[in-house]
A tleap script that builds the chain and sets N, CA, C and O, in Angstrom:
source leaprc.protein.ff14SB
mol = sequence {
  NVAL ALA ALA THR PHE LEU ASN THR CYS ALA
  HIE GLY ASP TYR ASP THR PRO ALA ALA ASP
  VAL SER THR MET ALA SER GLU SER PHE SER
  CYS ALA LYS LYS PRO ARG CYS ILE PRO ASP
  GLY VAL VAL SER GLY GLY THR CYS THR TRP
  GLU ARG ARG LEU CYS VAL THR CYS ARG ASP
  VAL ASN GLY VAL THR LYS ILE ARG VAL GLN
  THR ASN ASN LEU PRO ASN HIE CYS VAL GLN
  SER VAL SER CVAL
}
set mol.1.N position { -18.289 94.258 -26.280 }
set mol.1.CA position { -18.216 95.614 -25.761 }
set mol.1.C position { -18.530 95.645 -24.270 }
set mol.1.O position { -17.811 96.297 -23.513 }
set mol.2.N position { -19.576 94.965 -23.826 }
set mol.2.CA position { -19.980 94.999 -22.419 }
set mol.2.C position { -18.891 94.461 -21.501 }
set mol.2.O position { -18.795 94.876 -20.346 }
set mol.3.N position { -18.082 93.553 -21.994 }
set mol.3.CA position { -17.023 92.957 -21.169 }
set mol.3.C position { -15.925 93.952 -20.825 }
set mol.3.O position { -15.160 93.713 -19.890 }
set mol.4.N position { -15.825 95.052 -21.547 }
set mol.4.CA position { -14.774 96.032 -21.281 }
set mol.4.C position { -15.106 96.957 -20.108 }
set mol.4.O position { -14.228 97.672 -19.625 }
set mol.5.N position { -16.351 96.954 -19.644 }
set mol.5.CA position { -16.743 97.773 -18.501 }
set mol.5.C position { -16.405 97.045 -17.197 }
set mol.5.O position { -16.278 95.821 -17.181 }
set mol.6.N position { -16.263 97.792 -16.120 }
set mol.6.CA position { -15.966 97.214 -14.810 }
set mol.6.C position { -17.269 96.782 -14.147 }
set mol.6.O position { -17.687 97.341 -13.133 }
set mol.7.N position { -17.896 95.776 -14.742 }
set mol.7.CA position { -19.184 95.281 -14.264 }
set mol.7.C position { -19.074 94.644 -12.886 }
set mol.7.O position { -18.070 94.010 -12.560 }
set mol.8.N position { -20.120 94.820 -12.081 }
set mol.8.CA position { -20.195 94.136 -10.797 }
set mol.8.C position { -21.242 93.029 -10.832 }
set mol.8.O position { -21.274 92.180 -9.941 }
set mol.9.N position { -22.091 93.029 -11.846 }
set mol.9.CA position { -23.119 91.988 -11.922 }
set mol.9.C position { -22.516 90.694 -12.457 }
set mol.9.O position { -21.520 90.710 -13.180 }
set mol.10.N position { -23.123 89.596 -12.097 }
set mol.10.CA position { -22.619 88.282 -12.498 }
set mol.10.C position { -23.555 87.676 -13.539 }
set mol.10.O position { -24.249 86.695 -13.271 }
set mol.11.N position { -23.566 88.268 -14.721 }
set mol.11.CA position { -24.469 87.770 -15.761 }
set mol.11.C position { -23.809 86.754 -16.672 }
set mol.11.O position { -24.507 86.016 -17.367 }
set mol.12.N position { -22.494 86.694 -16.691 }
set mol.12.CA position { -21.778 85.655 -17.412 }
set mol.12.C position { -21.721 85.807 -18.917 }
set mol.12.O position { -20.652 85.655 -19.507 }
set mol.13.N position { -22.843 86.104 -19.556 }
set mol.13.CA position { -22.874 86.135 -21.018 }
set mol.13.C position { -22.982 87.548 -21.591 }
set mol.13.O position { -22.984 87.708 -22.812 }
set mol.14.N position { -23.071 88.550 -20.766 }
set mol.14.CA position { -23.140 89.959 -21.163 }
set mol.14.C position { -24.366 90.314 -21.994 }
set mol.14.O position { -24.393 91.362 -22.638 }
set mol.15.N position { -25.386 89.447 -21.986 }
set mol.15.CA position { -26.632 89.831 -22.653 }
set mol.15.C position { -27.847 89.672 -21.735 }
set mol.15.O position { -28.980 89.909 -22.152 }
set mol.16.N position { -27.606 89.273 -20.492 }
set mol.16.CA position { -28.689 89.130 -19.527 }
set mol.16.C position { -28.570 90.232 -18.478 }
set mol.16.O position { -27.619 90.226 -17.696 }
set mol.17.N position { -29.511 91.179 -18.440 }
set mol.17.CA position { -29.421 92.259 -17.454 }
set mol.17.C position { -29.708 91.769 -16.043 }
set mol.17.O position { -30.274 90.694 -15.844 }
set mol.18.N position { -29.311 92.570 -15.077 }
set mol.18.CA position { -29.616 92.259 -13.683 }
set mol.18.C position { -31.117 92.426 -13.468 }
set mol.18.O position { -31.744 93.284 -14.089 }
set mol.19.N position { -31.690 91.613 -12.595 }
set mol.19.CA position { -33.120 91.708 -12.306 }
set mol.19.C position { -33.442 93.016 -11.600 }
set mol.19.O position { -34.502 93.600 -11.828 }
set mol.20.N position { -32.536 93.482 -10.743 }
set mol.20.CA position { -32.762 94.689 -9.972 }
set mol.20.C position { -31.416 95.264 -9.540 }
set mol.20.O position { -30.562 94.522 -9.053 }
set mol.21.N position { -31.211 96.554 -9.705 }
set mol.21.CA position { -29.931 97.172 -9.355 }
set mol.21.C position { -29.634 97.029 -7.863 }
set mol.21.O position { -28.490 96.775 -7.487 }
set mol.22.N position { -30.637 97.187 -7.017 }
set mol.22.CA position { -30.394 97.157 -5.575 }
set mol.22.C position { -29.984 95.786 -5.058 }
set mol.22.O position { -29.414 95.686 -3.972 }
set mol.23.N position { -30.262 94.725 -5.818 }
set mol.23.CA position { -29.901 93.382 -5.365 }
set mol.23.C position { -28.711 92.780 -6.122 }
set mol.23.O position { -28.262 91.685 -5.783 }
set mol.24.N position { -28.198 93.476 -7.136 }
set mol.24.CA position { -27.059 92.928 -7.876 }
set mol.24.C position { -25.784 93.033 -7.049 }
set mol.24.O position { -25.710 93.821 -6.106 }
set mol.25.N position { -24.802 92.250 -7.399 }
set mol.25.CA position { -23.514 92.265 -6.698 }
set mol.25.C position { -22.912 93.660 -6.767 }
set mol.25.O position { -23.163 94.417 -7.704 }
set mol.26.N position { -22.116 93.983 -5.759 }
set mol.26.CA position { -21.510 95.313 -5.713 }
set mol.26.C position { -20.016 95.190 -5.436 }
set mol.26.O position { -19.508 94.117 -5.111 }
set mol.27.N position { -19.339 96.306 -5.572 }
set mol.27.CA position { -17.910 96.392 -5.279 }
set mol.27.C position { -17.741 97.485 -4.229 }
set mol.27.O position { -18.193 98.613 -4.428 }
set mol.28.N position { -17.094 97.159 -3.119 }
set mol.28.CA position { -16.818 98.165 -2.101 }
set mol.28.C position { -15.692 99.060 -2.568 }
set mol.28.O position { -14.696 98.593 -3.120 }
set mol.29.N position { -15.860 100.351 -2.343 }
set mol.29.CA position { -14.814 101.301 -2.715 }
set mol.29.C position { -14.591 102.240 -1.549 }
set mol.29.O position { -15.552 102.710 -0.941 }
set mol.30.N position { -13.330 102.521 -1.224 }
set mol.30.CA position { -12.993 103.368 -0.078 }
set mol.30.C position { -11.996 104.442 -0.467 }
set mol.30.O position { -11.122 104.241 -1.310 }
set mol.31.N position { -12.155 105.593 0.177 }
set mol.31.CA position { -11.213 106.695 0.013 }
set mol.31.C position { -10.756 107.126 1.399 }
set mol.31.O position { -11.554 107.610 2.202 }
set mol.32.N position { -9.474 106.948 1.674 }
set mol.32.CA position { -8.916 107.318 2.977 }
set mol.32.C position { -8.772 108.826 3.085 }
set mol.32.O position { -8.654 109.531 2.082 }
set mol.33.N position { -8.785 109.303 4.312 }
set mol.33.CA position { -8.605 110.728 4.616 }
set mol.33.C position { -9.670 111.596 3.959 }
set mol.33.O position { -9.375 112.674 3.443 }
set mol.34.N position { -10.911 111.114 3.982 }
set mol.34.CA position { -12.044 111.873 3.442 }
set mol.34.C position { -13.053 112.103 4.566 }
set mol.34.O position { -13.962 111.292 4.743 }
set mol.35.N position { -12.913 113.186 5.325 }
set mol.35.CA position { -13.846 113.432 6.425 }
set mol.35.C position { -15.272 113.705 5.940 }
set mol.35.O position { -16.234 113.504 6.680 }
set mol.36.N position { -15.399 114.166 4.690 }
set mol.36.CA position { -16.716 114.330 4.082 }
set mol.36.C position { -16.846 113.268 2.999 }
set mol.36.O position { -15.859 112.857 2.388 }
set mol.37.N position { -18.079 112.833 2.774 }
set mol.37.CA position { -18.288 111.687 1.901 }
set mol.37.C position { -19.382 111.985 0.877 }
set mol.37.O position { -20.166 112.918 1.055 }
set mol.38.N position { -19.432 111.199 -0.183 }
set mol.38.CA position { -20.528 111.319 -1.139 }
set mol.38.C position { -21.831 110.966 -0.424 }
set mol.38.O position { -21.794 110.251 0.577 }
set mol.39.N position { -22.983 111.444 -0.902 }
set mol.39.CA position { -24.244 111.238 -0.181 }
set mol.39.C position { -24.568 109.787 0.177 }
set mol.39.O position { -25.121 109.548 1.251 }
set mol.40.N position { -24.252 108.819 -0.666 }
set mol.40.CA position { -24.576 107.420 -0.375 }
set mol.40.C position { -23.452 106.677 0.333 }
set mol.40.O position { -23.553 105.472 0.563 }
set mol.41.N position { -22.385 107.385 0.679 }
set mol.41.CA position { -21.266 106.752 1.361 }
set mol.41.C position { -21.377 106.846 2.871 }
set mol.41.O position { -22.259 107.516 3.408 }
set mol.42.N position { -20.461 106.158 3.548 }
set mol.42.CA position { -20.406 106.139 5.010 }
set mol.42.C position { -18.981 106.489 5.421 }
set mol.42.O position { -18.019 105.940 4.884 }
set mol.43.N position { -18.851 107.411 6.384 }
set mol.43.CA position { -17.527 107.775 6.890 }
set mol.43.C position { -17.271 107.045 8.196 }
set mol.43.O position { -18.098 107.057 9.108 }
set mol.44.N position { -16.101 106.405 8.269 }
set mol.44.CA position { -15.691 105.728 9.499 }
set mol.44.C position { -14.187 105.919 9.657 }
set mol.44.O position { -13.409 105.490 8.805 }
set mol.45.N position { -13.781 106.561 10.744 }
set mol.45.CA position { -12.357 106.782 10.983 }
set mol.45.C position { -11.687 107.630 9.920 }
set mol.45.O position { -10.493 107.467 9.668 }
set mol.46.N position { -12.421 108.526 9.294 }
set mol.46.CA position { -11.860 109.387 8.256 }
set mol.46.C position { -11.827 108.755 6.873 }
set mol.46.O position { -11.304 109.359 5.936 }
set mol.47.N position { -12.371 107.560 6.724 }
set mol.47.CA position { -12.420 106.879 5.428 }
set mol.47.C position { -13.861 106.831 4.927 }
set mol.47.O position { -14.769 106.412 5.644 }
set mol.48.N position { -14.050 107.261 3.699 }
set mol.48.CA position { -15.370 107.235 3.054 }
set mol.48.C position { -15.494 105.933 2.259 }
set mol.48.O position { -14.621 105.612 1.452 }
set mol.49.N position { -16.572 105.189 2.486 }
set mol.49.CA position { -16.778 103.900 1.822 }
set mol.49.C position { -18.178 103.844 1.218 }
set mol.49.O position { -19.132 104.356 1.804 }
set mol.50.N position { -18.300 103.219 0.039 }
set mol.50.CA position { -19.604 103.027 -0.591 }
set mol.50.C position { -19.597 101.759 -1.424 }
set mol.50.O position { -18.541 101.187 -1.698 }
set mol.51.N position { -20.778 101.327 -1.821 }
set mol.51.CA position { -20.951 100.140 -2.661 }
set mol.51.C position { -21.331 100.592 -4.073 }
set mol.51.O position { -22.367 101.226 -4.270 }
set mol.52.N position { -20.485 100.262 -5.051 }
set mol.52.CA position { -20.710 100.638 -6.447 }
set mol.52.C position { -21.333 99.459 -7.200 }
set mol.52.O position { -20.918 98.312 -7.034 }
set mol.53.N position { -22.329 99.759 -8.024 }
set mol.53.CA position { -22.973 98.719 -8.835 }
set mol.53.C position { -23.016 99.171 -10.299 }
set mol.53.O position { -23.389 100.304 -10.600 }
set mol.54.N position { -22.626 98.260 -11.203 }
set mol.54.CA position { -22.669 98.547 -12.636 }
set mol.54.C position { -22.896 97.253 -13.396 }
set mol.54.O position { -22.217 96.251 -13.167 }
set mol.55.N position { -23.860 97.290 -14.302 }
set mol.55.CA position { -24.131 96.133 -15.155 }
set mol.55.C position { -24.404 96.634 -16.571 }
set mol.55.O position { -25.435 97.256 -16.828 }
set mol.56.N position { -23.477 96.361 -17.487 }
set mol.56.CA position { -23.635 96.750 -18.886 }
set mol.56.C position { -23.873 95.480 -19.692 }
set mol.56.O position { -23.084 94.537 -19.633 }
set mol.57.N position { -24.964 95.465 -20.442 }
set mol.57.CA position { -25.290 94.307 -21.281 }
set mol.57.C position { -25.590 94.771 -22.706 }
set mol.57.O position { -25.999 95.910 -22.932 }
set mol.58.N position { -25.382 93.875 -23.650 }
set mol.58.CA position { -25.654 94.151 -25.060 }
set mol.58.C position { -26.492 93.010 -25.629 }
set mol.58.O position { -26.359 91.858 -25.216 }
set mol.59.N position { -27.352 93.350 -26.579 }
set mol.59.CA position { -28.109 92.321 -27.279 }
set mol.59.C position { -28.459 92.823 -28.668 }
set mol.59.O position { -28.469 94.028 -28.922 }
set mol.60.N position { -28.741 91.903 -29.551 }
set mol.60.CA position { -29.118 92.220 -30.925 }
set mol.60.C position { -30.614 92.035 -31.083 }
set mol.60.O position { -31.154 90.977 -30.761 }
set mol.61.N position { -31.280 93.063 -31.576 }
set mol.61.CA position { -32.717 92.986 -31.837 }
set mol.61.C position { -32.932 93.337 -33.305 }
set mol.61.O position { -32.882 94.505 -33.691 }
set mol.62.N position { -33.174 92.301 -34.122 }
set mol.62.CA position { -33.408 92.491 -35.560 }
set mol.62.C position { -32.295 93.299 -36.232 }
set mol.62.O position { -32.565 94.194 -37.032 }
set mol.63.N position { -31.047 92.975 -35.899 }
set mol.63.CA position { -29.907 93.640 -36.521 }
set mol.63.C position { -29.516 94.967 -35.880 }
set mol.63.O position { -28.590 95.628 -36.350 }
set mol.64.N position { -30.202 95.362 -34.825 }
set mol.64.CA position { -29.876 96.596 -34.113 }
set mol.64.C position { -29.281 96.243 -32.755 }
set mol.64.O position { -29.898 95.512 -31.980 }
set mol.65.N position { -28.097 96.753 -32.462 }
set mol.65.CA position { -27.455 96.483 -31.181 }
set mol.65.C position { -28.063 97.372 -30.109 }
set mol.65.O position { -28.113 98.594 -30.251 }
set mol.66.N position { -28.518 96.750 -29.048 }
set mol.66.CA position { -29.099 97.454 -27.906 }
set mol.66.C position { -28.121 97.336 -26.745 }
set mol.66.O position { -27.675 96.237 -26.418 }
set mol.67.N position { -27.788 98.458 -26.122 }
set mol.67.CA position { -26.887 98.483 -24.968 }
set mol.67.C position { -27.687 98.960 -23.766 }
set mol.67.O position { -28.365 99.986 -23.824 }
set mol.68.N position { -27.603 98.207 -22.678 }
set mol.68.CA position { -28.324 98.561 -21.454 }
set mol.68.C position { -27.312 98.797 -20.345 }
set mol.68.O position { -26.412 97.986 -20.129 }
set mol.69.N position { -27.467 99.916 -19.640 }
set mol.69.CA position { -26.598 100.260 -18.514 }
set mol.69.C position { -27.461 100.359 -17.267 }
set mol.69.O position { -28.402 101.150 -17.211 }
set mol.70.N position { -27.134 99.553 -16.271 }
set mol.70.CA position { -27.814 99.578 -14.979 }
set mol.70.C position { -26.773 99.962 -13.934 }
set mol.70.O position { -25.711 99.343 -13.863 }
set mol.71.N position { -27.063 100.965 -13.133 }
set mol.71.CA position { -26.082 101.457 -12.173 }
set mol.71.C position { -26.757 102.166 -11.008 }
set mol.71.O position { -27.893 102.626 -11.116 }
set mol.72.N position { -26.040 102.244 -9.896 }
set mol.72.CA position { -26.498 103.063 -8.781 }
set mol.72.C position { -25.803 104.424 -8.810 }
set mol.72.O position { -25.924 105.195 -7.858 }
set mol.73.N position { -25.084 104.725 -9.875 }
set mol.73.CA position { -24.446 106.016 -10.132 }
set mol.73.C position { -23.339 106.386 -9.149 }
set mol.73.O position { -23.020 107.564 -8.984 }
set mol.74.N position { -22.757 105.388 -8.500 }
set mol.74.CA position { -21.641 105.684 -7.607 }
set mol.74.C position { -20.336 105.386 -8.334 }
set mol.74.O position { -20.257 104.409 -9.078 }
set mol.75.N position { -19.308 106.215 -8.131 }
set mol.75.CA position { -18.062 106.102 -8.893 }
set mol.75.C position { -17.148 104.974 -8.454 }
set mol.75.O position { -17.295 104.421 -7.364 }
set mol.76.N position { -16.197 104.639 -9.326 }
set mol.76.CA position { -15.176 103.639 -9.019 }
set mol.76.C position { -13.844 104.326 -8.727 }
set mol.76.O position { -12.773 103.763 -8.951 }
set mol.77.N position { -13.938 105.555 -8.222 }
set mol.77.CA position { -12.747 106.332 -7.901 }
set mol.77.C position { -13.082 107.345 -6.808 }
set mol.77.O position { -14.251 107.637 -6.558 }
set mol.78.N position { -12.061 107.869 -6.171 }
set mol.78.CA position { -12.264 108.891 -5.148 }
set mol.78.C position { -12.662 110.194 -5.815 }
set mol.78.O position { -12.196 110.522 -6.906 }
set mol.79.N position { -13.517 110.918 -5.149 }
set mol.79.CA position { -14.006 112.186 -5.661 }
set mol.79.C position { -13.249 113.305 -4.948 }
set mol.79.O position { -13.274 113.386 -3.720 }
set mol.80.N position { -12.596 114.141 -5.689 }
set mol.80.CA position { -11.874 115.264 -5.111 }
set mol.80.C position { -12.626 116.548 -5.441 }
set mol.80.O position { -12.658 116.979 -6.594 }
set mol.81.N position { -13.225 117.151 -4.430 }
set mol.81.CA position { -14.003 118.353 -4.633 }
set mol.81.C position { -14.012 119.156 -3.358 }
set mol.81.O position { -13.724 118.629 -2.284 }
set mol.82.N position { -14.335 120.408 -3.466 }
set mol.82.CA position { -14.384 121.275 -2.291 }
set mol.82.C position { -15.554 120.906 -1.400 }
set mol.82.O position { -15.457 120.977 -0.175 }
set mol.83.N position { -16.668 120.509 -2.019 }
set mol.83.CA position { -17.876 120.242 -1.240 }
set mol.83.C position { -18.017 118.786 -0.796 }
set mol.83.O position { -18.820 118.514 0.097 }
set mol.84.N position { -17.284 117.849 -1.369 }
set mol.84.CA position { -17.400 116.440 -0.976 }
set mol.84.C position { -16.053 115.938 -0.517 }
set mol.84.O position { -15.924 114.774 -0.140 }
savepdb mol mol.pdb
quit
């Protein structure tokens, strides 16, 4: 299941969580022609850019599947809104 997510962490086996969200690998994402940007993004030349982080892992604990999601809550798509 964890392999189906667009993970940015390099855990390899999908059962080892990232040690820390702020230090895990990220994916740069950009939206052109966005003079306003999401709060954690940076605007340069009219393009909004940010670093997205996501690490989904699964493990079995006594027959119960545990799913862990670690993220910086930034999207993997452009945000279309009046305020952003």
